[in-house]
PANUDO-236280 format. One line per 2 residues: number of its first residue (from 0); their letters; for each residue x, y, z of N, C-alpha, C, O. Coordinates in Angstrom, 3 decimals, padded with zeros to 6 digits. Layout:
<atoms>
NUM	A	X:Y:Z:X:Y:Z:X:Y:Z:X:Y:Z; ... $
</atoms>
This chain:
<atoms>
0	MR	082.197:-142.176:003.167:082.194:-142.451:004.585:082.899:-143.787:004.817:082.612:-144.781:004.149; 083.809:-143.790:005.757:084.564:-145.007:006.079:083.690:-145.994:006.857:082.730:-145.611:007.525 $
2	LA	084.048:-147.262:006.752:083.302:-148.308:007.453:083.330:-148.083:008.959:082.315:-148.265:009.633; 084.479:-147.690:009.490:084.585:-147.441:010.931:083.654:-146.308:011.353:083.084:-146.338:012.444 $
4	EI	083.504:-145.310:010.484:082.623:-144.190:010.796:081.161:-144.657:010.805:080.384:-144.273:011.679; 080.801:-145.482:009.829:079.439:-146.037:009.790:079.186:-146.866:011.044:078.114:-146.778:011.642 $
6	DG	080.164:-147.668:011.440:080.038:-148.458:012.664:079.847:-147.550:013.879:079.088:-147.879:014.790; 080.532:-146.412:013.889:080.394:-145.462:014.991:078.986:-144.917:015.091:078.420:-144.851:016.182 $
8	YL	078.415:-144.525:013.967:077.042:-144.003:013.975:076.036:-145.104:014.309:075.024:-144.848:014.962; 076.316:-146.320:013.864:075.451:-147.447:014.208:075.492:-147.701:015.723:074.461:-147.971:016.338 $
10	AV	076.681:-147.613:016.313:076.821:-147.775:017.765:076.051:-146.681:018.502:075.414:-146.947:019.521; 076.108:-145.460:017.992:075.348:-144.359:018.593:073.853:-144.659:018.501:073.120:-144.470:019.472 $
12	AV	073.406:-145.122:017.348:071.980:-145.427:017.165:071.517:-146.508:018.130:070.507:-146.345:018.815; 072.250:-147.604:018.185:071.854:-148.712:019.062:071.945:-148.292:020.530:071.042:-148.572:021.318 $
14	GT	073.027:-147.627:020.887:073.216:-147.205:022.276:072.153:-146.234:022.748:071.658:-146.358:023.868; 071.794:-145.271:021.918:070.788:-144.294:022.329:069.369:-144.834:022.190:068.452:-144.347:022.852 $
16	LL	069.187:-145.816:021.352:067.887:-146.470:021.247:067.569:-147.212:022.544:066.425:-147.220:022.998; 068.573:-147.825:023.128:068.376:-148.635:024.326:068.524:-147.844:025.618:067.681:-147.961:026.507 $
18	EG	069.559:-147.055:025.738:069.808:-146.363:026.994:070.396:-144.991:026.719:069.664:-144.001:026.745; 071.682:-144.901:026.459:072.183:-143.704:025.861:073.302:-142.870:026.372:074.218:-142.586:025.601 $
20	ET	073.313:-142.447:027.616:074.225:-141.397:028.034:075.689:-141.732:027.789:076.415:-140.921:027.215; 076.127:-142.887:028.204:077.542:-143.234:028.092:077.988:-143.285:026.640:079.020:-142.712:026.289 $
22	IL	077.231:-143.956:025.802:077.607:-144.065:024.393:077.575:-142.699:023.717:078.408:-142.421:022.854; 076.632:-141.847:024.095:076.548:-140.525:023.483:077.686:-139.623:023.954:078.218:-138.840:023.167 $
24	LM	078.058:-139.724:025.212:079.239:-138.991:025.697:080.489:-139.422:024.930:081.291:-138.591:024.505; 080.637:-140.728:024.765:081.800:-141.247:024.030:081.766:-140.807:022.569:082.812:-140.512:021.992 $
26	AG	080.595:-140.759:021.971:080.474:-140.323:020.576:080.828:-138.842:020.443:081.466:-138.442:019.469; 080.417:-138.030:021.412:080.800:-136.622:021.417:082.300:-136.464:021.533:082.898:-135.619:020.867 $
28	FA	082.908:-137.280:022.381:084.366:-137.284:022.534:085.023:-137.690:021.211:085.994:-137.068:020.782; 084.494:-138.729:020.569:085.031:-139.190:019.276:084.871:-138.113:018.206:085.723:-137.981:017.328 $
30	AH	083.788:-137.347:018.275:083.592:-136.252:017.321:084.664:-135.182:017.521:085.190:-134.632:016.553; 084.981:-134.894:018.772:086.039:-133.916:019.019:087.376:-134.395:018.463:088.167:-133.601:017.955 $
32	RG	087.617:-135.679:018.564:088.882:-136.244:018.077:088.891:-136.407:016.552:089.915:-136.770:015.974; 087.751:-136.141:015.898:087.689:-136.193:014.447:087.257:-137.524:013.861:087.285:-137.701:012.643 $
34	YL	086.861:-138.457:014.702:086.439:-139.769:014.204:085.001:-139.747:013.676:084.661:-140.501:012.764; 084.168:-138.893:014.244:082.767:-138.763:013.850:082.441:-137.280:013.697:083.172:-136.422:014.191 $
36	DL	081.350:-136.991:013.016:080.881:-135.623:012.880:079.876:-135.343:013.998:078.920:-136.097:014.180; 080.092:-134.265:014.739:079.243:-133.961:015.888:077.776:-133.816:015.488:076.903:-134.336:016.183 $
38	WK	077.483:-133.125:014.389:076.092:-132.917:013.992:075.416:-134.213:013.563:074.218:-134.391:013.781; 076.169:-135.108:012.960:075.603:-136.416:012.606:075.343:-137.234:013.868:074.328:-137.925:013.963 $
40	VI	076.251:-137.158:014.831:076.064:-137.849:016.114:074.778:-137.359:016.773:073.965:-138.156:017.241; 074.605:-136.044:016.803:073.410:-135.460:017.430:072.145:-135.908:016.695:071.158:-136.280:017.330 $
42	LV	072.170:-135.875:015.379:071.000:-136.283:014.595:070.651:-137.753:014.827:069.489:-138.091:015.051; 071.654:-138.618:014.774:071.423:-140.051:014.998:070.888:-140.283:016.414:069.953:-141.060:016.609 $
44	AF	071.482:-139.608:017.395:071.044:-139.769:018.785:069.615:-139.266:018.979:068.823:-139.890:019.686; 069.292:-138.140:018.352:067.935:-137.603:018.449:066.918:-138.611:017.905:065.941:-138.944:018.576 $
46	VA	067.157:-139.085:016.697:066.218:-140.006:016.049:066.099:-141.312:016.840:064.991:-141.766:017.126; 067.222:-141.906:017.189:067.191:-143.197:017.893:066.581:-143.066:019.283:065.806:-143.926:019.701 $
48	SF	066.920:-142.007:020.001:066.352:-141.801:021.333:064.843:-141.586:021.251:064.085:-142.149:022.040; 064.419:-140.777:020.300:062.992:-140.526:020.101:062.257:-141.830:019.788:061.235:-142.138:020.401 $
50	LG	062.786:-142.588:018.831:062.137:-143.840:018.443:062.146:-144.866:019.576:061.174:-145.595:019.771; 063.246:-144.913:020.314:063.329:-145.843:021.441:062.271:-145.552:022.485:061.585:-146.461:022.950 $
52	DQ	062.136:-144.280:022.858:061.125:-143.941:023.850:059.717:-144.156:023.309:058.833:-144.593:024.046; 059.497:-143.855:022.040:058.178:-144.117:021.462:057.860:-145.613:021.528:056.731:-146.007:021.819 $
54	FY	058.867:-146.434:021.255:058.674:-147.885:021.336:058.324:-148.299:022.758:057.415:-149.103:022.964; 059.045:-147.752:023.748:058.750:-148.079:025.151:057.365:-147.567:025.562:056.659:-148.236:026.317 $
56	FF	056.970:-146.380:025.067:055.617:-145.885:025.345:054.580:-146.857:024.793:053.600:-147.182:025.463; 054.806:-147.316:023.564:053.898:-148.270:022.940:053.839:-149.567:023.758:052.759:-150.106:023.999 $
58	LG	055.009:-150.060:024.180:055.025:-151.271:025.009:054.218:-151.060:026.284:053.473:-151.943:026.711; 054.371:-149.895:026.882:053.616:-149.592:028.096:052.124:-149.569:027.853:051.353:-150.066:028.674 $
60	QR	051.701:-148.991:026.720:050.275:-148.950:026.388:049.716:-150.349:026.205:048.633:-150.659:026.701; 050.443:-151.185:025.502:049.937:-152.518:025.148:050.171:-153.575:026.223:049.292:-154.389:026.506 $
62	YG	051.374:-153.557:026.824:051.779:-154.673:027.679:052.327:-154.239:029.032:052.988:-155.026:029.710; 052.065:-153.001:029.435:052.663:-152.455:030.647:052.509:-153.316:031.886:053.489:-153.584:032.580 $
64	DR	051.292:-153.750:032.171:051.060:-154.575:033.369:051.823:-155.896:033.294:052.390:-156.350:034.288; 051.833:-156.504:032.121:052.557:-157.774:031.948:054.065:-157.577:032.114:054.743:-158.410:032.715 $
66	IL	054.575:-156.489:031.588:056.015:-156.216:031.701:056.399:-156.019:033.158:057.396:-156.577:033.617; 055.618:-155.231:033.888:055.925:-155.004:035.304:055.774:-156.284:036.123:056.498:-156.483:037.098 $
68	AR	054.839:-157.151:035.735:054.708:-158.439:036.423:055.912:-159.334:036.131:056.354:-160.097:036.989; 056.428:-159.232:034.930:057.594:-160.046:034.520:058.886:-159.578:035.173:059.785:-160.383:035.415 $
70	FP	058.985:-158.289:035.460:060.176:-157.704:036.078:059.803:-157.033:037.394:059.717:-155.806:037.459; 059.584:-157.816:038.434:059.128:-157.242:039.711:060.124:-156.253:040.330:059.733:-155.399:041.126 $
72	SW	061.385:-156.362:039.974:062.370:-155.421:040.525:062.151:-154.005:039.996:062.671:-153.047:040.569; 061.397:-153.862:038.923:061.093:-152.540:038.364:059.953:-151.840:039.111:059.766:-150.634:038.951 $
74	KP	059.203:-152.567:039.910:058.007:-151.993:040.543:058.300:-150.778:041.419:057.547:-149.807:041.345; 059.353:-150.772:042.247:059.618:-149.557:043.037:059.894:-148.331:042.160:059.434:-147.231:042.464 $
76	RA	060.641:-148.525:041.082:060.910:-147.409:040.170:059.642:-146.989:039.435:059.422:-145.804:039.184; 058.814:-147.965:039.095:057.553:-147.660:038.415:056.644:-146.827:039.321:055.960:-145.917:038.851 $
78	KK	056.637:-147.136:040.609:055.820:-146.364:041.554:056.313:-144.924:041.658:055.509:-143.998:041.763; 057.633:-144.733:041.629:058.186:-143.372:041.651:057.743:-142.593:040.413:057.353:-141.428:040.502 $
80	VQ	057.809:-143.253:039.268:057.403:-142.602:038.021:055.913:-142.271:038.066:055.511:-141.181:037.659; 055.094:-143.196:038.554:053.650:-142.954:038.641:053.347:-141.773:039.556:052.476:-140.958:039.251 $
82	AL	054.063:-141.675:040.672:053.851:-140.556:041.595:054.234:-139.229:040.940:053.509:-138.242:041.068; 055.346:-139.200:040.255:055.772:-137.984:039.554:054.803:-137.631:038.427:054.537:-136.458:038.167 $
84	LQ	054.291:-138.639:037.776:053.399:-138.450:036.630:052.101:-137.747:037.033:051.538:-136.986:036.245; 051.630:-137.994:038.242:050.381:-137.391:038.694:050.469:-135.867:038.764:049.499:-135.173:038.459 $
86	NY	051.617:-135.353:039.162:051.747:-133.911:039.353:052.588:-133.205:038.293:052.436:-132.003:038.075; 053.460:-133.940:037.643:054.435:-133.309:036.748:054.523:-134.036:035.412:055.626:-134.288:034.927 $
88	DT	053.403:-134.374:034.814:053.445:-135.205:033.610:054.231:-134.555:032.467:055.007:-135.238:031.799; 054.051:-133.274:032.230:054.765:-132.607:031.138:056.266:-132.622:031.382:057.039:-133.005:030.504 $
90	VL	056.673:-132.211:032.561:058.098:-132.172:032.903:058.683:-133.580:032.876:059.808:-133.773:032.414; 057.945:-134.545:033.357:058.441:-135.917:033.396:058.683:-136.466:031.993:059.718:-137.084:031.747 $
92	VL	057.757:-136.253:031.083:057.949:-136.752:029.715:059.152:-136.057:029.077:059.938:-136.695:028.377; 059.298:-134.762:029.314:060.445:-134.033:028.772:061.769:-134.525:029.353:062.775:-134.606:028.649 $
94	AI	061.754:-134.850:030.632:063.006:-135.117:031.344:063.309:-136.595:031.578:064.357:-136.909:032.143; 062.449:-137.501:031.174:062.608:-138.906:031.543:063.954:-139.469:031.098:064.526:-140.301:031.802 $
96	RF	064.469:-139.044:029.961:065.742:-139.575:029.466:066.921:-139.065:030.285:068.028:-139.591:030.168; 066.696:-138.045:031.114:067.754:-137.518:031.973:067.778:-138.185:033.347:068.734:-138.001:034.101 $
98	LY	066.756:-138.947:033.680:066.617:-139.497:035.029:067.231:-140.889:035.128:066.688:-141.864:034.608; 068.354:-140.957:035.795:069.053:-142.227:035.957:068.202:-143.186:036.789:067.595:-142.795:037.786 $
100	GV	068.171:-144.422:036.367:067.442:-145.446:037.107:066.023:-145.689:036.626:065.437:-146.728:036.929; 065.463:-144.748:035.881:064.106:-144.936:035.357:064.066:-144.725:033.848:062.993:-144.540:033.275 $
102	RT	065.216:-144.751:033.211:065.323:-144.467:031.773:064.509:-145.450:030.932:063.922:-145.055:029.925; 064.464:-146.713:031.325:063.709:-147.707:030.565:062.298:-147.879:031.113:061.331:-147.875:030.352 $
104	VG	062.179:-148.028:032.412:060.860:-148.271:032.997:059.981:-147.023:032.913:058.757:-147.137:032.833; 060.585:-145.844:032.930:059.813:-144.600:032.885:058.910:-144.491:031.675:057.709:-144.275:031.834 $
106	PI	059.447:-144.635:030.459:058.562:-144.551:029.290:057.479:-145.631:029.262:056.384:-145.402:028.748; 057.781:-146.792:029.809:056.765:-147.853:029.864:055.613:-147.423:030.763:054.445:-147.590:030.411 $
108	VI	055.949:-146.866:031.931:054.917:-146.405:032.864:054.159:-145.222:032.277:052.939:-145.135:032.420; 054.865:-144.316:031.622:054.194:-143.179:030.979:053.234:-143.690:029.900:052.137:-143.157:029.739 $
110	GM	053.648:-144.716:029.169:052.774:-145.315:028.168:051.517:-145.907:028.789:050.471:-145.955:028.142; 051.608:-146.353:030.025:050.458:-146.914:030.724:049.503:-145.823:031.205:048.362:-146.112:031.567 $
112	SR	049.957:-144.589:031.211:049.157:-143.478:031.729:048.144:-142.989:030.698:047.990:-143.573:029.625; 047.477:-141.931:031.044:046.453:-141.355:030.177:046.965:-140.135:029.400:046.165:-139.338:028.909 $
114	VP	048.285:-139.982:029.286:048.831:-138.858:028.516:048.446:-139.069:027.049:048.744:-140.120:026.481; 047.792:-138.087:026.433:047.363:-138.241:025.036:048.553:-138.461:024.099:049.633:-137.910:024.312 $
116	LF	048.343:-139.263:023.071:049.416:-139.657:022.166:050.101:-138.461:021.506:051.330:-138.404:021.475; 049.337:-137.510:020.980:049.954:-136.360:020.309:050.846:-135.583:021.273:051.944:-135.163:020.910 $
118	RL	050.375:-135.398:022.483:051.158:-134.686:023.501:052.414:-135.476:023.850:053.490:-134.900:024.011; 052.281:-136.770:023.965:053.410:-137.636:024.268:054.471:-137.562:023.164:055.661:-137.436:023.454 $
120	VT	054.051:-137.640:021.926:054.990:-137.571:020.791:055.679:-136.218:020.761:056.893:-136.139:020.568; 054.912:-135.156:020.950:055.483:-133.800:020.917:056.497:-133.601:022.038:057.604:-133.122:021.793 $
122	LN	056.132:-133.961:023.252:057.042:-133.792:024.387:058.266:-134.693:024.251:059.369:-134.296:024.625; 058.085:-135.890:023.724:059.211:-136.794:023.507:060.187:-136.188:022.500:061.401:-136.257:022.694 $
124	AI	059.665:-135.598:021.430:060.531:-134.968:020.422:061.296:-133.788:021.019:062.486:-133.618:020.755; 060.622:-132.986:021.814:061.292:-131.842:022.446:062.371:-132.337:023.407:063.481:-131.805:023.421 $
126	GA	062.050:-133.348:024.205:063.034:-133.908:025.140:064.251:-134.464:024.422:065.383:-134.248:024.856; 064.026:-135.178:023.330:065.143:-135.732:022.552:065.959:-134.622:021.915:067.181:-134.728:021.813 $
128	AI	065.285:-133.543:021.479:065.984:-132.415:020.860:066.840:-131.649:021.873:067.807:-130.991:021.489; 066.501:-131.725:023.132:067.324:-131.108:024.184:068.437:-132.062:024.593:069.592:-131.658:024.730 $
130	WA	068.087:-133.320:024.786:069.019:-134.322:025.313:070.186:-134.601:024.373:071.337:-134.603:024.810; 069.914:-134.836:023.100:070.972:-135.260:022.172:072.106:-134.239:022.054:073.265:-134.620:022.216 $
132	PL	071.828:-132.961:021.782:072.960:-132.025:021.700:073.615:-131.750:023.047:074.813:-131.472:023.107; 072.847:-131.825:024.121:073.415:-131.564:025.448:074.433:-132.632:025.833:075.545:-132.307:026.250 $
134	IA	074.061:-133.898:025.697:074.958:-134.983:026.095:076.111:-135.136:025.101:077.257:-135.317:025.511; 075.822:-135.064:023.805:076.901:-135.141:022.810:077.846:-133.955:022.967:079.063:-134.104:022.858 $
136	GA	077.285:-132.784:023.221:078.108:-131.596:023.445:078.978:-131.725:024.673:080.118:-131.260:024.680; 078.454:-132.352:025.714:079.259:-132.584:026.918:080.445:-133.500:026.596:081.554:-133.273:027.078 $
138	GY	080.212:-134.523:025.791:081.315:-135.393:025.373:082.328:-134.657:024.526:083.532:-134.874:024.655; 081.837:-133.783:023.656:082.727:-132.976:022.812:083.581:-132.056:023.686:084.788:-131.940:023.477 $
140	LL	082.950:-131.405:024.666:083.699:-130.537:025.585:084.674:-131.335:026.437:085.761:-130.853:026.757; 084.297:-132.544:026.802:085.211:-133.421:027.527:086.448:-133.698:026.679:087.569:-133.698:027.187 $
142	GN	086.240:-133.932:025.386:087.367:-134.126:024.470:088.242:-132.893:024.394:089.468:-132.997:024.361; 087.617:-131.721:024.366:088.369:-130.475:024.341:089.192:-130.315:025.615:090.360:-129.931:025.560 $
144	TY	088.592:-130.605:026.745:089.295:-130.513:028.034:090.448:-131.501:028.085:091.543:-131.169:028.538; 090.198:-132.702:027.623:091.248:-133.728:027.593:092.422:-133.278:026.729:093.580:-133.439:027.113 $
146	TR	092.119:-132.714:025.565:093.168:-132.262:024.654:094.002:-131.155:025.298:095.224:-131.132:025.148; 093.357:-130.250:026.003:094.081:-129.161:026.668:094.908:-129.685:027.847:096.010:-129.199:028.100 $
148	AC	094.377:-130.670:028.559:095.074:-131.205:029.730:096.213:-132.140:029.350:097.158:-132.323:030.117; 096.120:-132.725:028.173:097.149:-133.690:027.726:097.735:-133.218:026.407:097.313:-133.683:025.348 $
150	PC	098.707:-132.297:026.446:099.241:-131.731:025.222:100.033:-132.720:024.367:100.401:-132.392:023.239; 100.297:-133.903:024.871:101.062:-134.884:024.118:100.235:-135.534:022.999:100.764:-136.320:022.213 $
152	RC	098.923:-135.201:022.926:098.006:-135.745:021.908:097.858:-137.265:022.012:097.684:-137.948:021.002; 097.927:-137.785:023.235:097.781:-139.227:023.428:096.331:-139.620:023.529:096.021:-140.800:023.693 $
</atoms>
């Protein structure tokens, strides 16, 4: 494995651990261009995204109130997540990584809730298993579309 390739997977890991969509789209595009392997991108994104959300859930369990007090601008988004959590907790845990604007604060608020740990881990794994191939695949298809639209191979 080349150093540049290792750096690419490291970028995917860090990017998806923290936030994700843009870096994963770009990694899917890079996989289409042959710089990275699509299945490795998906695996790295799955693991890092899962671990990142688990970390945020843990932060929410331990320090949620302090974190929200420290970042008052997050409170409106936290209230939206809390409202959704009351009626749609399963769907919310599955879909939180897809919701723009609450990607970081969402898992913290979910961690503050009463969702049982085993259920949280299971739903987080399922959500990551859906998210990683979907977003990486979208980047790969974007690369395919780009290649077809630009026959000069630029």
